[in-house]
C-alpha positions in Angstrom: -10.2 10.4 -16.0 -7.5 9.4 -18.6 -7.4 6.1 -20.3 -3.9 5.4 -18.3 -5.8 6.0 -15.1 -8.4 3.7 -16.0 -5.9 1.0 -17.0 -3.8 1.6 -13.8 -7.0 1.2 -11.6 -7.9 -2.1 -13.6 -4.4 -3.4 -12.9 -4.7 -2.9 -9.2 -8.1 -4.6 -9.3 -6.5 -7.4 -11.3 -3.8 -7.9 -8.7 -6.4 -8.1 -6.0 -8.3 -10.6 -7.9 -5.3 -12.8 -8.4 -4.3 -12.9 -4.8 -7.5 -14.2 -3.0 -6.2 -12.8 0.4 -6.1 -9.2 1.4 -3.2 -7.2 0.5 -1.4 -4.3 2.3 -0.7 -1.1 0.5 2.8 -2.0 0.3 2.2 -5.4 -1.0 0.1 -3.9 -3.8 2.8 -1.5 -4.4 5.5 -4.1 -4.7 3.5 -6.0 -7.4 2.2 -3.1 -9.3 5.4 -0.9 -9.2 7.4 -4.0 -10.4 5.5 -4.3 -13.5 4.3 -0.7 -14.6 5.9 2.6 -14.5 3.9 4.8 -11.9 5.0 6.7 -9.1 4.3 5.5 -5.5 2.4 8.5 -4.8 0.1 8.2 -7.9 -0.5 4.5 -7.0 -1.6 5.5 -3.5 -3.9 8.2 -4.9 -5.6 5.6 -7.2 -6.0 3.1 -4.3 -7.7 5.8 -2.4 -10.0 6.6 -5.5 -10.9 2.8 -5.8 -11.9 2.7 -2.2 -14.0 5.7 -2.4 -15.6 4.4 -5.5 -16.5 1.1 -3.7 -14.4 -1.1 -6.0 -11.9 -2.2 -3.1 -12.5 -2.2 0.5 -10.1 -1.9 3.5 -10.2 -4.3 6.4 -8.2 -4.4 9.7 -9.5 -7.4 11.4 -6.1 -8.7 12.7 -5.0 -5.4 14.3 -2.3 -5.2 11.8 -1.7 -3.2 8.7 -4.9 -2.5 6.8 -5.5 -5.1 4.2 -7.5 -4.4 0.7 -9.8 -6.7 -1.1 -11.7 -6.4 -4.3 -15.5 -5.7 -3.8 -18.2 -7.5 -5.9 -18.5 -4.2 -7.8 -14.8 -4.1 -8.4 -14.8 -7.7 -9.7 -17.9 -6.8 -12.1 -16.0 -3.8 -13.5 -12.7 -5.6 -13.8 -14.7 -8.5 -15.9 -16.4 -5.8 -18.1 -13.3 -3.7 -18.7 -10.5 -6.3 -18.6 -10.1 -6.0 -22.4 -8.6 -2.5 -21.7 -5.6 -4.1 -20.1 -3.0 -5.4 -22.5 -2.5 -9.2 -22.5 1.2 -8.6 -22.3 0.8 -6.7 -19.1 -1.4 -9.4 -17.6 1.1 -12.0 -18.4 3.8 -10.1 -16.9 1.9 -9.6 -13.6 0.8 -13.2 -13.6 4.3 -14.4 -14.0 5.5 -11.9 -11.3 2.9 -13.1 -8.8 3.7 -16.7 -9.7 7.5 -16.3 -9.1 7.1 -14.1 -6.1 3.9 -14.8 -4.1 5.7 -16.4 -1.1 8.0 -13.3 -1.0 5.0 -10.9 -1.4 3.0 -12.6 1.4 6.0 -13.1 3.9 8.2 -10.3 3.6 8.5 -7.2 5.8 5.9 -4.6 5.3 6.8 -1.0 5.7 3.8 1.2 5.4 3.5 4.9 5.6 0.6 7.1 4.8 -1.2 10.2 5.9 -4.6 11.8 5.7 -6.1 15.2 6.7 -8.0 15.0 9.9 -8.9 18.8 10.4 -7.7 22.2 9.1 -3.9 22.2 9.6 -3.8 18.5 11.1 -2.5 15.6 9.1 -2.5 12.1 10.8 0.7 10.3 9.7 0.7 6.5 10.2 3.8 4.5 10.1 4.1 0.8 10.3 6.9 -1.8 10.4 5.8 -5.6 10.2 7.9 -8.7 9.9 6.0 -12.0 8.8 2.8 -10.5 9.6 3.8 -9.3 13.1 3.6 -5.8 13.9 7.1 -4.7 15.1 6.5 -1.0 15.4 3.5 1.5 14.6 3.7 5.2 15.0 0.8 7.7 14.8 1.6 11.3 14.8 0.0 14.7 14.0 1.6 17.2 11.7 0.6 20.6 10.7 0.7 20.3 6.9 0.7 17.8 3.9 4.4 18.7 2.9 5.6 17.6 6.4 3.4 14.4 6.4 4.7 13.5 3.0 8.3 14.0 4.0 8.0 11.8 7.2 6.4 9.2 5.1 9.0 9.2 2.5 11.8 9.2 5.2 10.3 6.3 6.9 10.0 4.2 3.7 13.7 4.8 2.9 15.2 4.6 6.4 12.9 2.3 8.4 15.4 -0.1 9.9 17.8 2.7 10.9 15.0 4.6 12.5 13.7 1.5 14.2 17.2 0.6 15.6 17.7 4.2 16.8 14.5 4.3 18.6 15.0 0.9 20.3 18.5 2.2 21.4 17.1 5.3 22.7 14.4 3.5 24.6 16.7 1.1 26.3 19.6 3.3 26.9 20.5 4.1 30.6 19.9 8.1 30.9 21.4 8.4 34.4 
């Protein structure tokens, strides 16, 4: 693992430690990507690694988008290695959270991710939430990772248009 990956993981753990309640993937992305140069997909990969390493945990208690929190092992690692994250970056993140905490916790959540369920089967999960209320959730199966990634990318960029189109299709009279 590169020093950059270690620092990026520590930043994710730091964000979780600063906001005591759980955060969705989109909320984590909003904070982290506003403060460091990292691709959205690399961030999602790092989150998955942190989960598999037992440093953060996913919970879905409210039947909404999964939220992620720091584990005791993650907090301990963060304490032991916090010197590896520049103080300037910590200050930037602290300032961002201070200025945007209400926005982070109240805004729309658009979540899109996928995982392999079997050979040639990828489960795609698409979610739209407004103020912690699930507006739309779609789960579908695709035959390959490229198609799953394309669906997730399109959902992230055209959520409102797709939502409006789907509602229109569902309520239109097909006589």
